[in-house]
C-alpha positions as a Python dict, from the first residue, in 0.01 Angstrom:
ca = {
    (1, 'M'): (0, 0, 0),
    (2, 'R'): (49, -180, 335),
    (3, 'I'): (-25, -72, 658),
    (4, 'K'): (128, -232, 942),
    (5, 'F'): (11, -153, 1305),
    (6, 'C'): (372, -154, 1534),
    (7, 'G'): (248, -1, 1848),
    (8, 'A'): (-79, 152, 2018),
    (9, 'A'): (-264, -137, 1901),
    (10, 'R'): (-520, -239, 2150),
    (11, 'T'): (-357, -1, 2369),
    (12, 'V'): (-312, 378, 2425),
    (13, 'T'): (44, 416, 2406),
    (14, 'G'): (338, 360, 2185),
    (15, 'S'): (199, 507, 1884),
    (16, 'Q'): (374, 354, 1580),
    (17, 'H'): (234, 294, 1204),
    (18, 'L'): (449, 157, 926),
    (19, 'L'): (342, 240, 576),
    (20, 'A'): (494, 35, 281),
    (21, 'V'): (371, 259, -34),
    (22, 'D'): (561, 358, -364),
    (23, 'G'): (834, 176, -311),
    (24, 'K'): (912, 352, 10),
    (25, 'R'): (843, 289, 396),
    (26, 'I'): (709, 578, 574),
    (27, 'L'): (651, 534, 950),
    (28, 'L'): (370, 762, 1109),
    (29, 'D'): (478, 845, 1503),
    (30, 'C'): (754, 645, 1695),
    (31, 'G'): (636, 664, 2086),
    (32, 'L'): (737, 549, 2381),
    (33, 'F'): (558, 263, 2524),
    (34, 'Q'): (444, 308, 2899),
    (35, 'G'): (358, 72, 3150),
    (36, 'R'): (516, -199, 3363),
    (37, 'R'): (873, -108, 3367),
    (38, 'E'): (1008, -423, 3270),
    (39, 'E'): (791, -476, 2998),
    (40, 'A'): (811, -99, 2894),
    (41, 'R'): (1196, -184, 2872),
    (42, 'Q'): (1172, -456, 2598),
    (43, 'K'): (890, -321, 2390),
    (44, 'N'): (1064, 24, 2352),
    (45, 'K'): (1417, -150, 2279),
    (46, 'S'): (1329, -360, 1966),
    (47, 'F'): (1105, -260, 1681),
    (48, 'H'): (897, -457, 1454),
    (49, 'Y'): (1109, -355, 1140),
    (50, 'D'): (1461, -221, 1046),
    (51, 'P'): (1488, 137, 1149),
    (52, 'S'): (1785, 166, 881),
    (53, 'G'): (1485, 98, 623),
    (54, 'I'): (1293, 349, 717),
    (55, 'D'): (1262, 630, 472),
    (56, 'T'): (1086, 919, 654),
    (57, 'L'): (896, 969, 927),
    (58, 'V'): (588, 1191, 978),
    (59, 'L'): (484, 1265, 1347),
    (60, 'S'): (149, 1370, 1480),
    (61, 'H'): (261, 1565, 1806),
    (62, 'A'): (466, 1582, 2079),
    (63, 'H'): (312, 1356, 2349),
    (64, 'I'): (595, 1094, 2440),
    (65, 'D'): (395, 801, 2378),
    (66, 'H'): (406, 941, 1995),
    (67, 'C'): (735, 1081, 1959),
    (68, 'G'): (938, 938, 2270),
    (69, 'N'): (1130, 690, 2106),
    (70, 'I'): (1253, 879, 1783),
    (71, 'P'): (1586, 893, 1960),
    (72, 'N'): (1612, 515, 1969),
    (73, 'L'): (1489, 476, 1606),
    (74, 'V'): (1814, 709, 1515),
    (75, 'K'): (2035, 510, 1757),
    (76, 'Q'): (1964, 182, 1573),
    (77, 'G'): (2005, 344, 1192),
    (78, 'F'): (1723, 566, 1081),
    (79, 'A'): (1864, 857, 866),
    (80, 'G'): (1576, 1007, 749),
    (81, 'N'): (1332, 1325, 800),
    (82, 'V'): (1121, 1369, 1079),
    (83, 'H'): (838, 1568, 948),
    (84, 'A'): (632, 1762, 1184),
    (85, 'T'): (448, 2103, 1250),
    (86, 'R'): (671, 2362, 1355),
    (87, 'A'): (506, 2407, 1708),
    (88, 'T'): (588, 2016, 1721),
    (89, 'V'): (926, 2074, 1642),
    (90, 'D'): (982, 2333, 1937),
    (91, 'L'): (809, 2108, 2171),
    (92, 'C'): (1033, 1781, 2074),
    (93, 'N'): (1312, 1978, 2160),
    (94, 'V'): (1224, 2011, 2527),
    (95, 'M'): (1034, 1660, 2532),
    (96, 'L'): (1320, 1456, 2408),
    (97, 'R'): (1583, 1598, 2583),
    (98, 'D'): (1383, 1559, 2894),
    (99, 'S'): (1332, 1164, 2811),
    (100, 'A'): (1669, 1145, 2772),
    (101, 'Y'): (1727, 1269, 3075),
    (102, 'L'): (1490, 1061, 3269),
    (103, 'Q'): (1621, 761, 3059),
    (104, 'E'): (1961, 806, 3217),
    (105, 'R'): (1847, 938, 3576),
    (106, 'D'): (1621, 569, 3574),
    (107, 'V'): (1940, 350, 3480),
    (108, 'E'): (2150, 540, 3773),
    (109, 'W'): (1854, 435, 4001),
    (110, 'L'): (1853, 117, 3898),
    (111, 'R'): (2245, 63, 3923),
    (112, 'R'): (2222, 198, 4256),
    (113, 'K'): (1927, 71, 4430),
    (114, 'K'): (1868, -252, 4231),
    (115, 'H'): (2246, -347, 4137),
    (116, 'E'): (2094, -402, 3786),
    (117, 'N'): (2357, -353, 3504),
    (118, 'V'): (2140, -157, 3259),
    (119, 'E'): (2215, 68, 2999),
    (120, 'P'): (1951, 392, 2874),
    (121, 'L'): (1730, 335, 2595),
    (122, 'Y'): (1870, 644, 2468),
    (123, 'T'): (2095, 913, 2588),
    (124, 'M'): (2100, 1300, 2573),
    (125, 'E'): (2371, 1277, 2266),
    (126, 'D'): (2116, 1037, 2099),
    (127, 'A'): (1846, 1286, 2157),
    (128, 'E'): (2021, 1565, 2006),
    (129, 'R'): (2126, 1362, 1718),
    (130, 'A'): (1767, 1296, 1621),
    (131, 'L'): (1642, 1660, 1677),
    (132, 'Q'): (1878, 1747, 1388),
    (133, 'Q'): (1649, 1525, 1169),
    (134, 'F'): (1331, 1748, 1252),
    (135, 'V'): (1172, 1933, 978),
    (136, 'G'): (922, 2173, 1065),
    (137, 'M'): (641, 2239, 857),
    (138, 'A'): (341, 2477, 833),
    (139, 'Y'): (-59, 2341, 841),
    (140, 'D'): (-227, 2319, 531),
    (141, 'R'): (36, 2341, 300),
    (142, 'P'): (112, 1991, 111),
    (143, 'S'): (455, 1903, 58),
    (144, 'N'): (608, 1560, -117),
    (145, 'L'): (732, 1291, 63),
    (146, 'T'): (833, 1110, -218),
    (147, 'P'): (734, 1190, -572),
    (148, 'N'): (422, 1049, -544),
    (149, 'V'): (313, 1065, -173),
    (150, 'Q'): (233, 1403, -61),
    (151, 'V'): (150, 1500, 301),
    (152, 'T'): (-62, 1763, 446),
    (153, 'F'): (-79, 1854, 834),
    (154, 'R'): (-418, 1946, 951),
    (155, 'D'): (-461, 2103, 1308),
    (156, 'A'): (-604, 1826, 1534),
    (157, 'G'): (-682, 2030, 1803),
    (158, 'H'): (-519, 1806, 2088),
    (159, 'I'): (-197, 1984, 2199),
    (160, 'L'): (-23, 2283, 2077),
    (161, 'G'): (95, 2158, 1712),
    (162, 'S'): (-87, 1861, 1711),
    (163, 'A'): (-187, 1745, 1335),
    (164, 'S'): (-369, 1465, 1163),
    (165, 'V'): (-174, 1343, 859),
    (166, 'T'): (-322, 1363, 522),
    (167, 'L'): (-116, 1138, 232),
    (168, 'D'): (-220, 1170, -115),
    (169, 'I'): (-98, 866, -279),
    (170, 'L'): (-32, 822, -641),
    (171, 'E'): (14, 445, -683),
    (172, 'R'): (6, 258, -1042),
    (173, 'G'): (-227, 516, -1188),
    (174, 'R'): (-484, 543, -889),
    (175, 'H'): (-500, 833, -637),
    (176, 'L'): (-552, 715, -267),
    (177, 'R'): (-609, 928, 19),
    (178, 'C'): (-513, 798, 378),
    (179, 'A'): (-530, 950, 660),
    (180, 'F'): (-408, 933, 1038),
    (181, 'S'): (-625, 1145, 1262),
    (182, 'G'): (-333, 1140, 1535),
    (183, 'D'): (-504, 1218, 1888),
    (184, 'W'): (-801, 1391, 1764),
    (185, 'G'): (-887, 1701, 1977),
    (186, 'R'): (-1232, 1815, 2130),
    (187, 'P'): (-1417, 2129, 1996),
    (188, 'N'): (-1457, 2411, 2205),
    (189, 'A'): (-1158, 2276, 2423),
    (190, 'P'): (-961, 2588, 2593),
    (191, 'I'): (-683, 2752, 2442),
    (192, 'L'): (-646, 2559, 2115),
    (193, 'R'): (-857, 2591, 1788),
    (194, 'D'): (-1096, 2326, 1723),
    (195, 'P'): (-1011, 2011, 1525),
    (196, 'D'): (-1010, 2067, 1157),
    (197, 'Y'): (-1197, 1799, 1032),
    (198, 'L'): (-1089, 1573, 711),
    (199, 'D'): (-1281, 1500, 406),
    (200, 'D'): (-1271, 1257, 104),
    (201, 'L'): (-1092, 966, 261),
    (202, 'E'): (-1053, 616, 102),
    (203, 'V'): (-843, 485, 434),
    (204, 'L'): (-843, 626, 804),
    (205, 'I'): (-610, 535, 1077),
    (206, 'M'): (-791, 671, 1392),
    (207, 'E'): (-741, 706, 1747),
    (208, 'S'): (-1018, 537, 2007),
    (209, 'T'): (-909, 640, 2349),
    (210, 'Y'): (-1252, 723, 2445),
    (211, 'G'): (-1417, 503, 2179),
    (212, 'D'): (-1728, 406, 2445),
    (213, 'K'): (-1715, 712, 2657),
    (214, 'L'): (-1878, 1073, 2692),
    (215, 'H'): (-1726, 1370, 2824),
    (216, 'A'): (-1863, 1636, 3049),
    (217, 'D'): (-1914, 1959, 2896),
    (218, 'F'): (-1640, 2238, 2964),
    (219, 'A'): (-1867, 2421, 3169),
    (220, 'D'): (-1951, 2165, 3401),
    (221, 'L'): (-1573, 2068, 3424),
    (222, 'A'): (-1519, 2426, 3569),
    (223, 'D'): (-1806, 2394, 3826),
    (224, 'A'): (-1646, 2054, 3962),
    (225, 'L'): (-1292, 2194, 3965),
    (226, 'A'): (-1404, 2497, 4154),
    (227, 'E'): (-1600, 2251, 4399),
    (228, 'T'): (-1300, 2036, 4458),
    (229, 'V'): (-1085, 2310, 4495),
    (230, 'N'): (-1301, 2454, 4804),
    (231, 'K'): (-1361, 2156, 4957),
    (232, 'V'): (-1031, 2040, 5019),
    (233, 'Y'): (-910, 2409, 5108),
    (234, 'Q'): (-1164, 2427, 5350),
    (235, 'R'): (-1077, 2110, 5526),
    (236, 'G'): (-683, 2190, 5496),
    (237, 'G'): (-577, 1965, 5272),
    (238, 'K'): (-333, 1953, 4962),
    (239, 'I'): (-453, 1876, 4622),
    (240, 'I'): (-171, 1684, 4407),
    (241, 'V'): (-239, 1666, 4034),
    (242, 'P'): (-42, 1437, 3821),
    (243, 'A'): (-27, 1597, 3480),
    (244, 'F'): (113, 1590, 3119),
    (245, 'S'): (363, 1866, 3068),
    (246, 'V'): (234, 1960, 2750),
    (247, 'G'): (-142, 2015, 2724),
    (248, 'R'): (-299, 1918, 3045),
    (249, 'T'): (-105, 2147, 3265),
    (250, 'Q'): (-156, 2478, 3053),
    (251, 'A'): (-528, 2360, 3019),
    (252, 'L'): (-559, 2325, 3419),
    (253, 'V'): (-365, 2656, 3454),
    (254, 'Y'): (-587, 2830, 3234),
    (255, 'Y'): (-896, 2704, 3390),
    (256, 'L'): (-731, 2780, 3755),
    (257, 'H'): (-678, 3142, 3611),
    (258, 'R'): (-1030, 3171, 3485),
    (259, 'L'): (-1207, 3058, 3858),
    (260, 'W'): (-961, 3288, 4023),
    (261, 'Q'): (-1072, 3596, 3810),
    (262, 'E'): (-1414, 3522, 3884),
    (263, 'N'): (-1368, 3467, 4239),
    (264, 'R'): (-1480, 3122, 4226),
    (265, 'I'): (-1182, 2936, 4420),
    (266, 'P'): (-972, 3052, 4763),
    (267, 'P'): (-653, 3227, 4794),
    (268, 'I'): (-501, 2858, 4748),
    (269, 'P'): (-110, 2874, 4630),
    (270, 'I'): (-82, 2701, 4296),
    (271, 'F'): (260, 2524, 4204),
    (272, 'V'): (351, 2411, 3889),
    (273, 'D'): (650, 2180, 3958),
    (274, 'S'): (808, 2062, 3680),
    (275, 'P'): (1089, 2219, 3462),
    (276, 'L'): (936, 2030, 3171),
    (277, 'S'): (594, 2186, 3221),
    (278, 'V'): (790, 2533, 3273),
    (279, 'N'): (963, 2490, 2959),
    (280, 'T'): (699, 2383, 2750),
    (281, 'T'): (489, 2660, 2889),
    (282, 'E'): (733, 2876, 2746),
    (283, 'V'): (684, 2706, 2411),
    (284, 'F'): (287, 2775, 2416),
    (285, 'R'): (364, 3142, 2434),
    (286, 'L'): (589, 3114, 2137),
    (287, 'H'): (284, 3005, 1927),
    (288, 'P'): (-3, 3213, 1945),
    (289, 'E'): (-102, 3123, 1600),
    (290, 'C'): (-224, 2796, 1753),
    (291, 'F'): (-465, 2944, 1979),
    (292, 'D'): (-829, 2994, 1971),
    (293, 'R'): (-997, 3373, 1925),
    (294, 'E'): (-1071, 3357, 2315),
    (295, 'T'): (-709, 3321, 2415),
    (296, 'Y'): (-545, 3487, 2154),
    (297, 'R'): (-762, 3806, 2269),
    (298, 'I'): (-660, 3729, 2629),
    (299, 'F'): (-259, 3701, 2529),
    (300, 'L'): (-235, 3922, 2241),
    (301, 'K'): (-490, 4196, 2230),
    (302, 'D'): (-566, 4234, 2600),
    (303, 'G'): (-193, 4187, 2741),
    (304, 'L'): (-265, 3905, 2994),
    (305, 'D'): (-82, 3592, 3032),
    (306, 'P'): (-351, 3316, 3046),
    (307, 'F'): (-55, 3059, 3173),
    (308, 'G'): (16, 3294, 3481),
    (309, 'F'): (-141, 3476, 3772),
    (310, 'E'): (-106, 3606, 4099),
    (311, 'R'): (-116, 3248, 4305),
    (312, 'L'): (38, 3065, 4066),
    (313, 'T'): (448, 2964, 4129),
    (314, 'Y'): (634, 2766, 3876),
    (315, 'V'): (902, 2578, 4012),
    (316, 'R'): (1227, 2456, 3865),
    (317, 'D'): (1505, 2345, 4115),
    (318, 'V'): (1499, 2028, 4311),
    (319, 'E'): (1529, 2225, 4617),
    (320, 'S'): (1248, 2415, 4586),
    (321, 'S'): (1070, 2120, 4471),
    (322, 'K'): (1143, 1929, 4814),
    (323, 'K'): (1044, 2237, 5030),
    (324, 'L'): (670, 2195, 4890),
    (325, 'N'): (633, 1883, 5117),
    (326, 'D'): (697, 2097, 5409),
    (327, 'I'): (413, 2300, 5335),
    (328, 'K'): (130, 2244, 5616),
    (329, 'T'): (-158, 2480, 5488),
    (330, 'P'): (-378, 2397, 5159),
    (331, 'C'): (-211, 2427, 4827),
    (332, 'M'): (-235, 2264, 4518),
    (333, 'I'): (99, 2079, 4341),
    (334, 'I'): (50, 1990, 3965),
    (335, 'A'): (346, 1795, 3847),
    (336, 'S'): (446, 1524, 3583),
    (337, 'S'): (438, 1224, 3481),
    (338, 'G'): (84, 1228, 3356),
    (339, 'M'): (44, 889, 3447),
    (340, 'A'): (235, 923, 3768),
    (341, 'E'): (496, 664, 3648),
    (342, 'A'): (789, 905, 3691),
    (343, 'G'): (915, 1259, 3799),
    (344, 'R'): (853, 1444, 4075),
    (345, 'I'): (491, 1378, 4120),
    (346, 'L'): (610, 1023, 4255),
    (347, 'H'): (794, 1225, 4581),
    (348, 'H'): (454, 1435, 4617),
    (349, 'L'): (223, 1128, 4621),
    (350, 'A'): (451, 967, 4863),
    (351, 'H'): (414, 1231, 5122),
    (352, 'N'): (69, 1299, 5080),
    (353, 'V'): (-119, 969, 4970),
    (354, 'G'): (-185, 865, 5383),
    (355, 'D'): (-314, 1172, 5481),
    (356, 'P'): (-730, 1180, 5440),
    (357, 'Q'): (-743, 1543, 5458),
    (358, 'N'): (-537, 1534, 5102),
    (359, 'C'): (-689, 1469, 4750),
    (360, 'V'): (-527, 1335, 4438),
    (361, 'L'): (-693, 1486, 4152),
    (362, 'I'): (-693, 1269, 3804),
    (363, 'M'): (-754, 1468, 3545),
    (364, 'G'): (-762, 1228, 3219),
    (365, 'F'): (-684, 871, 3120),
    (366, 'M'): (-464, 675, 3306),
    (367, 'A'): (-328, 370, 3107),
    (368, 'E'): (-306, -10, 3249),
    (369, 'H'): (-92, -88, 3480),
    (370, 'T'): (46, 256, 3575),
    (371, 'L'): (41, 403, 3922),
    (372, 'G'): (-241, 682, 3808),
    (373, 'R'): (-456, 379, 3704),
    (374, 'R'): (-423, 249, 4044),
    (375, 'L'): (-471, 530, 4239),
    (376, 'A'): (-762, 615, 3973),
    (377, 'E'): (-925, 284, 4066),
    (378, 'G'): (-913, 337, 4439),
    (379, 'E'): (-666, 97, 4535),
    (380, 'T'): (-563, 134, 4898),
    (381, 'E'): (-259, 37, 4902),
    (382, 'V'): (-1, 144, 4609),
    (383, 'K'): (372, 101, 4563),
    (384, 'I'): (572, 446, 4500),
    (385, 'L'): (947, 447, 4436),
    (386, 'G'): (976, 68, 4561),
    (387, 'D'): (776, 122, 4896),
    (388, 'L'): (415, 26, 4971),
    (389, 'Y'): (197, 319, 5099),
    (390, 'E'): (-147, 326, 5242),
    (391, 'R'): (-372, 537, 5011),
    (392, 'R'): (-599, 718, 5282),
    (393, 'C'): (-654, 1017, 5080),
    (394, 'E'): (-929, 1109, 4856),
    (395, 'V'): (-880, 1034, 4508),
    (396, 'K'): (-1141, 1274, 4269),
    (397, 'K'): (-1181, 1180, 3892),
    (398, 'L'): (-1236, 1484, 3643),
    (399, 'D'): (-1215, 1353, 3316),
    (400, 'G'): (-1359, 1641, 3125),
    (401, 'L'): (-1020, 1831, 3085),
    (402, 'S'): (-927, 1525, 2848),
    (403, 'A'): (-779, 1653, 2541),
    (404, 'H'): (-891, 1336, 2323),
    (405, 'A'): (-1236, 1327, 2157),
    (406, 'D'): (-1489, 1101, 2290),
    (407, 'R'): (-1727, 866, 2139),
    (408, 'N'): (-1967, 1107, 2002),
    (409, 'E'): (-1670, 1350, 1860),
    (410, 'L'): (-1498, 1066, 1721),
    (411, 'L'): (-1822, 940, 1527),
    (412, 'L'): (-1834, 1289, 1393),
    (413, 'L'): (-1514, 1252, 1184),
    (414, 'V'): (-1624, 954, 1056),
    (415, 'Q'): (-2006, 1055, 955),
    (416, 'R'): (-1826, 1308, 744),
    (417, 'Q'): (-1692, 1037, 542),
    (418, 'N'): (-1891, 863, 232),
    (419, 'P'): (-1912, 501, 307),
    (420, 'Q'): (-1896, 400, -31),
    (421, 'K'): (-1553, 565, -62),
    (422, 'L'): (-1408, 522, 281),
    (423, 'K'): (-1304, 128, 243),
    (424, 'H'): (-1104, 99, 551),
    (425, 'I'): (-1110, 212, 895),
    (426, 'F'): (-828, 121, 1140),
    (427, 'L'): (-900, 194, 1505),
    (428, 'V'): (-587, 261, 1736),
    (429, 'H'): (-461, 420, 2019),
    (430, 'G'): (-743, 266, 2212),
    (431, 'E'): (-798, -48, 2492),
    (432, 'P'): (-1039, -324, 2339),
    (433, 'E'): (-1326, -230, 2595),
    (434, 'Q'): (-1315, 143, 2427),
    (435, 'S'): (-1236, 71, 2074),
    (436, 'E'): (-1468, -252, 1996),
    (437, 'P'): (-1802, -88, 2098),
    (438, 'L'): (-1679, 204, 1851),
    (439, 'A'): (-1617, -10, 1584),
    (440, 'Q'): (-1968, -143, 1608),
    (441, 'R'): (-2128, 195, 1584),
    (442, 'I'): (-1902, 290, 1276),
    (443, 'R'): (-2026, -28, 1104),
    (444, 'A'): (-2409, 46, 1207),
    (445, 'L'): (-2337, 375, 991),
    (446, 'G'): (-2249, 158, 714),
    (447, 'F'): (-1900, 149, 696),
    (448, 'Q'): (-1798, -214, 677),
    (449, 'N'): (-1447, -290, 701),
    (450, 'V'): (-1363, -160, 1024),
    (451, 'H'): (-1049, -333, 1218),
    (452, 'V'): (-925, -308, 1559),
    (453, 'P'): (-588, -418, 1461),
    (454, 'F'): (-371, -646, 1683),
    (455, 'E'): (24, -536, 1749),
    (456, 'G'): (244, -647, 1446),
    (457, 'E'): (-100, -712, 1233),
    (458, 'E'): (-38, -593, 832),
    (459, 'F'): (-324, -501, 613),
    (460, 'E'): (-335, -442, 234),
    (461, 'V'): (-532, -158, 98),
}
């Protein structure tokens, strides 16, 4: 088997890994690269392989940096099936249509404002065509991709429907078990079940987003969130939260619901300003089978809605979104995109970063060269929608809500393996300052072939 790393290599975005096995070419994920506009456009437009030569695609989950380039893959000739869990298929029905809409809107803006003659990476029609190739699968049910390659999805505990992928391969008379972690979740996280650990592996492709970092305890996160809300409320400010529409928004709403029930936060109005977040929250409600015991009890046994409460308003239309910026009293606005690179969050940031009473709340990892990263690093002047703004508001970082495993949680996955059997570990989806220290720690456990591949690098296993 040969593995070529075509994205999310020494970076956290654009997941794509190509396997050549059993005479077939199997692609793991096909995500959008997110970063500087021109670099992202060029990277996303071209592939490290011929899309028409890919036989099948296995998708770990519905975050856009893992699924967002599938319509372009189909547009350029991919005709095979896209295998994913059923919840992932339902989320992609929302996510890919939204992505196509944003691609088309972005091009309209460039043509109108910058007079650039550009075409969208893909259109709504391309997204609709790609969605016809999706095949929904259950967790823990082995299925053949080829006569000699069997795939099994295991719950990764990252977002709704997220999966790690196990491939059992029979090639030239020998059995090989290869696993792709996808984005690996955290035990005891809210809403979702804990990750289902993998065993008996010979090859492991593993994410490393937080490979050299430890997260705060979830209880500490609730305390810090309550403290931030109370402090900003008391000084009369607004809290602006860039949040991913899938996973992060629902988890944040869940925590705010709990804090409200416990009378630990004041009666601050909370707005989820994202049609995508509204739609994906509806998909969450359709899949209680993915919930942990506590959420399942709240949702089904007690008849409560963990994603909605008295102080919360979901905002769909543009006019209502614009009116949020006329509010002069304390409120919280949660809007996409999660890295503050597109969507309604940009308008809310433009209206609010200059006021020292306000707070931008950063709830997770921000990739290099994104507005979210620049805010997280405390830059005092930021460019938003082409204009420079002085950043005078507070920026507060609360990383404990991350849906990615931290260093110790990733090491737990590796420690379950036999160093004599697990011959190759490839660390992907992590910047070098996270993946390289993790590689050193894994080698210290007795695993010898630990690689941090470069984009385009290929290995035989």
